[in-house]
Each structure stands twice: as structure tokens, then as C-alpha cells.
N, C-alpha and C positions, 0 to 999 in steps of 0.2 A: 274649725280652726281652734276653738277654745277648749282643749282638753284641760280639765281642772282637777285640783285636789278637792277633798270633801270640805271645803271652806268657801263661803260665799263672800261675806262682807270684807273679810281680810284681803281677799284677792282684789276686791274693788278698790281698796285703798293702797294697792301695791304700786307705788310710783317711784320715780327716781329723784335724785337730788342734784342740784347744781350750785356752783359757787359763782357769784358775780356781784358787782355793785352797779346800780343803774338808777334810772328815774323812779323805778318801782320801790326803791328803798324807803324805809319808814321815815316819818317826819323828822326824826332826830338823827338821820343818817345811817341807822342800823339796817343791815340787810334783812330782807324777808326770807326766812329759811323755813321750808316745809319739811317736816320730819315724818317719814312714812315707813311702812314695813312690808316686806314680802316674806311669805311663809315657806318658800322652797328655793332651791338653787336656781339661778337663771343661767340658761345654757348658752347665751350669747346674743349677738346683735345683728345677725343676718336675717333680713326680712324673709328670705326663702325658707328659713328654718323656724319661723315664729309660729309653731303649731300649738302652743299652749298660751294661756292667759298671762303667765309670768313673763315669758320672753316677749309676747306681743305688747304688753304694757311698756316694757323698757324700750323696745324698738321704736314705739310710737312717740317717745320723747324726742327722738333724734331724727327719725325719718317721717315722711308724709306721703299721702296718696292723692289721687286726683279729686276724690270726694271724701266727705266725712258726714257723720250724723250731727244735726243741729243739737247743740248742747242742752237747750232748754225746752224745745218744743216736743209735745206729745200729742198724738201718736208720733213715733219716731219718723224723722224726715231727713232724707239726704240733702246735702248742700255742697257747693263747690269748695275745694280746698286749694290744691295746686291748679285746678281747672279755673278758667276765667268764665264762669257760668256753667250751667248744666249742659250736657252734650246735645247736639242736634241729632235726632233720631230719624232714620230714613229707611228706604228699601223694605217697607212693611215691617219695621221693627228689627231688621237684621243688621243695620249699620248704626254706629255711634261715633260722631265726630266731636272731638274735644279741642277747644282752644285753651292754651296754657297761659297763666299769668306771666307777664314779662317782669324781669328783674328779680326773679326768685334765685337766690344764691346758695350753692352748696357751702358747707362749713369749710373754713380754711384748713388746709392739710398739706403735708409735703407731697402728696400724690399729685397735686396740681402745680403748674408752673409758678415759681416764686412763692409757693406755699399759700396762694390765695385762691379761695373757692371761686369757681366759675358759675355762670348762669345755667340754670336748668333749661333744657330744650326738649323738643319732642323726641329726638333720638334717644334720650335717656329713658323715656317712658317705654319706647319700643324695646330697648335693650333689657330693661327690667322684666318685661313680660316674656321676652325670648329666654331670658335666664331662668324663669320659672319652668319653661319647657325643655331646657337643656338637661338631658339625662345624666350628664356628668355632675350636675349640681345637686341632683336628688332632692329637689324642692319638696317640702312637706305640703306645699299648697297646690301641687299639680292637679289634684282632684277638682279644684275650684274652676279651672279653665279647660280641663280635658274634654275634648270632643265639642268644644264650643266655638273657638276662633278658627275661621276658615284657613286651612293650610298649616296650622301650627302642629297638629298631630303628625302630619306627614313629615314636616321638618324635624320633629323629635325622633321619629322612627329612622330617619336617615342617619342619625347618630354622629354626624361629623361636627356638630355645633358651629357651623359657619354662620356667624351672626350677620355677615354682609349679604347673605342670600335673602332674596325677597320672599316674603310670606304674604299671600294674597289677603289675609285678614288683618294684617298690621301694616298700615301705610302712613308714612310720614309725609304730610302734604306740604308743610313748610316748617320753618324753625320752631314755630309755636303751635302747630296744628297736627293732630294725629287722628287717624280714622281706623276704627275696628269694625270688621265685618264678621258676622257670625255664620257658622255652617248650618245652624238650625235655630229656631226660636228658643230663647232662654230669658224669661221675664225677670229673673233675679240677677241678670248680668251686672247691672250697675252697682249692686251691693259689693261686688268683688273689689271695686276701687276704693272702698272705705276700709278694707282689711289689710293688715300689715304685709301679707304675702305680696301684694302688688305695689308696695311703696317704692318710690323712685330711688335707685342707687346709681352711683357714678361708675362707669367702666374703669376709669383711672384708679379708683380705690380698689376694685376687685382685682385688677391686674397687679397693682403695687403690692398688695398684702397676701394675695393667694389664699392658702388655707387659713391664714391668720385674719382674713377679712372679717370673720365672725366676731373678732375681738377689737375691731377698729371701726366703730360707728361713725360714719361720715354721711350725713344727710342734709336736708334743708330745714329741719324742724326747729322749734323754739328753744331747745336746750342742746348743749354740747357736753360731751364727756371725753375723757382720755381713753387710753387703751384699757380694755376690760381685763382685769387680772383674776377673775373668778374668786374674788375675796368675799368678805362678809358685809360689804356695803358698796353702794354705787353712788357717786356724787356727780351731779349735773350742774352746769352753770348756764345762765341766760346767754343765748346766742346773740352777740352784739350786732350781727348783720341780718337779724331776722326782719323780714319785710313788715310793713304795717298791716297788722291784723288786730281788730278790735273786739272787745267783749260784746255779745249780742244785746240788742236793745229791746227784744221782744221774746216772749216765751209762751207758756200756757197760762190759763187762768189761775190766779193765786200766786204766781211767781214774784210779783212785785211786793205783795204783802209779806212774803217769806224772806225778802231781802235779796233775792237772786238777781235783781236788776240794778242794784246800787252801783255796780261797776260798769254799767252800760256805756259803751263808747271808749272805754279806756284801752290803751295799747297793750297787747299781750306779748309775752306772758306777764303775769302780775307779781310773781315771786322771783327773787334773785337766785335762789338756790334750792335744790331739792336733794335731800339725803335719804336714800332708801337703804334701810338696814335689813339684812337677811337674817331673820330669826325664826327658826323652825319650831321652837318649843313655845306653847301657848302661855305657860307661866312666866317665861322670860318677857314675852311681849306685854303681858298684863302689868308686870311690875314696872316696866319702862313707861307704859301709858300712864299709870298712876303717878309717876314722878314728873310727867310732862315731857318726857323724852321722845314720845311718839304723839303725833297730833290726832291720830285716828286708829281704831282697830275694832275687831269684832268682840262680842261678849263671850268670854270663856264659858264653857258648859257649866263648870262647877261654881261659877260666880253669878249665874243668871238670876237666881232667886234673890241674891243680895243687891243686884242692880235694878231689876225690874219688879214692880209690884203688880200682881195680877189685877187686871181691870183698871189700873191707874197709870201705868207707864213707869217712867224713870223714878227711882226712889228719891226721897228728899235729900239724902246725903249727896247724891251725884248731881242733883239739880243745884245745890248750894255751891258745888265745885265749878258750876258753869258748863258742865258736860251736856252735850246734845245727843239725843237718841236718834238713830237712823234705822228705819225698818224698811225692808224691801222684799217683794215677792219676785223671785228670780225666774227668768226664762231659761231654766236649766233642768238637767236630770242627772242623778247619780246612778251608778250601776256597777255590778260585778260582771265582767264579760268573759265568755268562754272563747277560747281560741278554736275556731271551727276547722282549722287545718291540723289540729292535733287529733290523732286517731281515736282518742277516747271520746271526743265530743262531735266529731264531724258528722256522723250519721246516726247518732243516738239521741234523738229528740226526747225520748222518755227519761233518760238520765238528766237532761237539762230541766225537764218539767218537774222531776222529783226534787231536785235541789231548790228550784224556785219555790215550790210548795212548802219547803222546810224553813224558809227564811221568815223570821218573826219581825216584821217591819214595825208593827205597833210598838214593840218593846224598844227597838232601835230609835224610833221617833222620840219616845219619852226620855230615853237615856241620853241621847246625843243631840237632839234637835228641839228640846223643851216641849215636844208634843205638838208643835205648830206647823211643821213641814207637811207637805201633801204626799202621801204614799202614791207612787207612780203606777198607773195602770197601762200607760202607753209611753212610747219614747218621747212624745212631744208634750210640753207643759201647757197648762191653761193659758188663756189669753192669746192663743195663736189659732188661726182658722183651721178647723179640722179636728181639734182636740174634742173628744167626746165626753162631755160632762156626765158623770154618773156611770160611765162604762166600767164594768168589773171584769177583768180578764180571768179566765178559768184557772190559770196557774200563778196568779199574782198575789194571792192571799194565803195565809198560813193554814195548812191542813196536813198534820203529821201522818195520819192514817192513809190518806190518799198519796202522800209523798212516799211512804213505805211501799205501797202497792205499785206505784210507778217505778220505783227503784228495782223491784222484783221483776217487773215487765222488761226493764232495761237489761236484765241478765245479772243483776247483782243483789239477790235477796239478802236483806239486812247488811248490805255492804260487802258481802263475801265475794272475794275475787276482784274487788275494785281497788286499783292502786291509789296511793296517797296523791292528793291533788295539791299542787303548789299554787298559792295565790300571791301574786306580787302586788305590793301597794307602796305608796310613797311614805317613807318613815317619818312619823312624828307621833307624839303621844296619843292624840285623838284618833288618828288613822289606825294606829296599832290596836287601840282598844276596840274600834269598830271591826277590824279584821279578826280579833280574838272572839268577839261575839258571833261573827259569821262562822268561825270554826266550831264554837259550841252549838250553834243551831244545826249545823250539818251533822254533828256527831249524834244527834238525836235519832237520825235514821240510818246511822252506820257509815256515813261518808267522812273520811279523814281528810282534813285540810291542813296544809302546812303554810302558815303566813310567812312571807319573806319581805321584810321592809328594806327598801332601797331609796336612793336619792331620786328626785324628780327626773333629772337627765338619764339616770340609769333605768328608770321605769320606762321612759320613752324609747330607749334603745332596745330593751327587751321586747316591748310591744311592736316596734317598727321592724324588728328582725324576726318576728314570729316565734320567739323563743319561750313565750309564756304558755302556761296551761290555762290560767285564769288571771285576771288583773282587775283592780279597783280603779274606777275612773269617774269622771263627770264631764258633761258637755254643756257649755253655756252658749246661747244663741250668738252667731256671728251677724245675723240679720233677722228681722222679724217675719220669718216665713218658715212653715213646717218643713219645707224642702231641705233646710239646713240641718234638721235632725234626721230626716228620712234618708239622707245621703250617707249616713253613718253605717247603713246596712246594704248599700249598693255594692255589688261584687267588684266593680271596676275601681272602687276606692279602697280596696284591701291594702293592708300594711305594705309599705310605709305610709299609705294614705290614711284618710280619716276613719276608714273601716278597720280599726285595729283588731276587731273580733274576727275578721276574715269570713264573715257570714256570706253565703252565696246561695241564691235561690232564683232560678230563671223567671218564675212567675212574679216574684217581688220586683226583680229588675225591670221587667216589662212595664209593670205599673208605675215604677219610679220614673222611667224615661218618659212615659206618656204624661205624667203629672208635671214633670219638670219643664215641659214645653207649653203648658197651659197657662193662660192668664188667670188671675184671681177671679173665681166664679163659683156658683153653687156646685157646678159639675166637678171642679177641681177639689173643692172641699169634700164632696162625697167620695171621691177617689182616695183622698187622704185618709178618711175614716175607714175605708175598706182596707187600706194598707195597715193601719193600726191593728185592726182586728186579726188580719192575716198573720202578722208577725207576732202578735200576742201568743198565739198557739205554738209558734215555732220556738219561742223562748231563746233568742240569741243571747240575751242578757238576763241576769237576775236583777230586775228593776229595783231601784232604791226610792229616791224622793225627788220631788220638785221642792226646792228649799225656800223657806222663808228666813231671810237673814236679818239679824239684829247687829247693829254696830254702834260704836260710840265715837264722838269727836269732841275735842275741846272747843270751848267757846271762841277761841281766837282763830279757828280754822273757818274761813269764809268761802262762800260760793260753792260749797259742795252740794250737788244735787245728784241723787242716785240716777245712774243710767246703765242699762244693760250693755251698751256699746261704748265702752269707756276708753278706747284707744285714743291717746292724744289729749285727754281732758285736763291734764295737769296744768296746761297753759291758762285755764280759767280759774284755778284755785288761788286763794289769797290768804295772807297771814296778817292779822291785826296785832302789831307789836305792842301797842298800848294796852289792849285787852289781855294780851299774853302776860305782860308784866304784872297786871293786876290779878288775874285769875291764878297764876302760879303760886301766889301767896296763900290761896285757899286749898291747895292740894295737900 
């Protein structure tokens, strides 16, 4: 789900803003306003289309799912959100019965009688999942449930989108109870209900707004916003009808000492308003952060040595400003993907191998990631079962002479006869520079690259319609399991699904299907490792990095704890207005 730009911490802090007055306002009556930034255009608020981190973050301010990840506990742990407890599992792991919380209300909107939001019921959950399967909706999340819920694939193939037709795997038991039955074992099934794709939507809203539904966010979440106008900022206000949800009272060891439990038991959300500014250029973001107009952001590459002191951490200058350092090792991978449906790459593995061998990742790491990111040897990052520490792929490290030999074997000695290759990337200064370095690296073996910078929605459109030759992308974990990365190369997930590279290999597919039905075990881990090694030789992507992100936040920004699974976490954030008034004088 989380297609990303080559920015980690910035996207972590990409939240929305809202306007409201409430009990969470400061002691002197001032609103608590959280000022955050997103680095790319947001393509809208339809959970069905939330296939990237930027849209997913914004969707999760307004909409909610049955489950969520506990904000503080590590290892990551699922917990109920709209569900009234974890589901009852039966039929040997094939059925999941959820009880819904009562009294959960949709936001007020003219799509409902008298403009008043109604209660969420089990039929809404059933509708939302069917909508994912409706071919007319072209959900970007279909890959998540395809082939898993009994009867849903057949309903989809029928093509008439009759939502009243019974589906054996989706059964509404009563007003607040729904049962899902799987067609095959899928141990990762519950993770789906913590992802934006499955968030609950109201049929009335979809019917009322039609194609414009994407710009009319109406959910059950802690924040509300008006019609999205594709502008340069998004403003959210506290949902006055949000049910009673409180800040967690327990976490992992050390959370209390770090101040993460000071808000325990307080009603959420803690801020009154979140303002998300869309700023694509790093320098613009940096200047706004230094002025205190943004509460958090990543450290620009050119500022890193001014901000961080090797071996010591944050410089004295920034410590005196009350700035806090945030360091995180991401569960992600960056890559340049080949479109395997393009005739140039489809059956020419030697060309792909040659280009991978020509990529100088050590230089890229030093130039753009301060030398701290981890050069990827497989598609799955460290700290996930199956990742092979110390594994070195034959085609993952720089070797110009071998690259030239492979290019000749591919039929293009010194690049002769090879057409120019277009590389699409999301336009911003850093991404442009990375694309230009890739262009220079490939020129060393005679491969001509034409970088084409586009907006994030435009990049997704090019990838989803299979119009690219190559594209730059990154994937961040939707859930802590290697299956979430391995599915990126499963043929049935080809574009517009998660497999934007359209890689297809029957042997790989067979291993993937087998692994996806296995419980966590040494046998499954061994199969994961076998898949990594197998696909390493096929070079479906030119692998980049597992990134280590550094970010900064002002001292008035409270309760920020890094999480890989950050959908909906803005409700836990807080702003200390007294600290803000004091610290802004030091900027």
C-alpha cells in the first residue's frame, strides 16, 4: 500500500490540520494547532485509492478501520479500533467474527437525513469491503483481499456490482456483528483491517458525491475537513461527535521516562487543529521549520553536517533552540523498477543485470543519505523474519566491467542499438538529483537515461496504466511481515495493483502463494529466504536502500513516537502552547 517518495521522516510527519475549539485547548484558551508538512500532492480522500503514504495519512485523519496498531507498544501489536474487541477466530483459522462498537457516528454531512451523521453498522463494513472488490471502483487495494474472502472474487467477476447479492465470505450477523470467511488460510488477514483500503465508508456519501466522493471525506475519525480542493494545504478540525477514545496508559519499557505516558487516559484527539502544508521543495520546508511555522520535518541533506555532530548527535545550536532529534530505521526499500511489460525489459534479464551492476549505491548513500542508510540486497528490510543478514546479491553491487559484459550479452555492446530509456520520478529537488546521478551512472556503460519529473499523482497514473519504461519508487511496510514486500512481485498484483513493475514468474508465484498460507515458522522463514535469492538473480528492480531517517521536531511538539504504521496517529499528538511561546523566542 505504501508507495513512497525517497523521503522517510518527512512522510512520517505528513499529517493534516483541523480547526476547532474544545477542552483540549490550552490553559489560556488558545487552540492547540499542529503544523505539519507533506512533500507531495495528495490525490484525494477515497480509502479505495489510498495506495501511497501521502493519501493514506490524510485518509486516516477522517476514516477508520476495524483495527489499528497500538501506538506505543513494540513489537507492533494490533488492537481494536471500530471493533469492540479482537475478532473471534473459528473454522480452523478461516473465519473471523467482529463485534462493532456501538454509538460510533459518521461525520455530519448533507448526504445524511437532516445533515446529521448516523451510526456506523455492520452493513457499512460489508459495503466497504464489497466496494474494494467492485471492478468499477478500480480499488488500488484489491490486491490485499484478492483470492482470500470466499465468494468475493466470483462476485467481482460477475461484474454487475450488485451490492445486495449475498457473498458467502461476508455475512452480516446483526446490526453490530459481521463475519468474514476465507477461501484459504491467510495468516496476515487481520493486518488488512488496519490499512486505509478497508476503512469504513458510508454508502450515502458515495452515492451523493459520485466521482467527487474522492474530494468529500466523510468518515468516523477524530478529525473532519471540508471539500478537498487540491490546494496547497489541508485543514482539519476536531470532530465534535467523536466517541470517547483515550490515550494509552501502557507502552514499551522506557516510554514513561521519555514522557510518552504523560497523556495517559486523556480523551483523544489532543489537538484542536492540524494544518498540513504541501511543500515540495526541501529548502522551503527548512526555512519554515526554522521560523517555527512547521512543528517537524526531516533534515535536509545539505544541512545535515550543520545539524548533526558525528558521534555526538544534535549540535549545541539546535539543542539551545529546544529542537529534538528523531532517528528511525525504516521498514522500507527504495528502488528503480523496470516495467516488465515493456518489450525492452520483458525477456531481457541480462540488460536488467547490467544496469543494476552499473549503479553506484555507495556514492548515492554518501551523497543523499549521509552514508547511514543500508544498501539493499533484497526487497525486504532488516528486522523482518526472512531477511538474510550478510547476503550479497550477485548483481546488487557496483561492477562496471561486469556490467559492460552483461550489456554486450544482452545484445547492446557499449549501448549500441539500445533506445533511450525514460525514468519517471516524482519531481522535487532531491529526487531530481538522484535521478540525474542514476543517469550518469548508466552512461558509464553506454545506457542513455531520460529522467522525467512528474507530480506524485501523475507518477502513480503512469505506473498504474503501465505507461512507464522505468520509475523510481519506495515501499514502506503496511504490516510487519515479509509477505507485504514479496507481494510486490506477485504477478496477480500487476498494475494497477501493488506490482507496478509487472514482474511475472510462475516459479516465484508458486513460492509466494505457498508462503502466504503458512503460519510464522522456521519453514516459512526458509522459504522467504529462498525467494529473496531467486528474485535477486532476476533483477526486477535496481535496488536502492533501506533508509535510516533523521528528523527534527520542536520542543513544543509532544507525544511523537516513531512508528512504521502511522495511519491515524495524529490523534495522539499534542502541542504545549506555553512551551511554544517560550521556545519560539529562541529561534
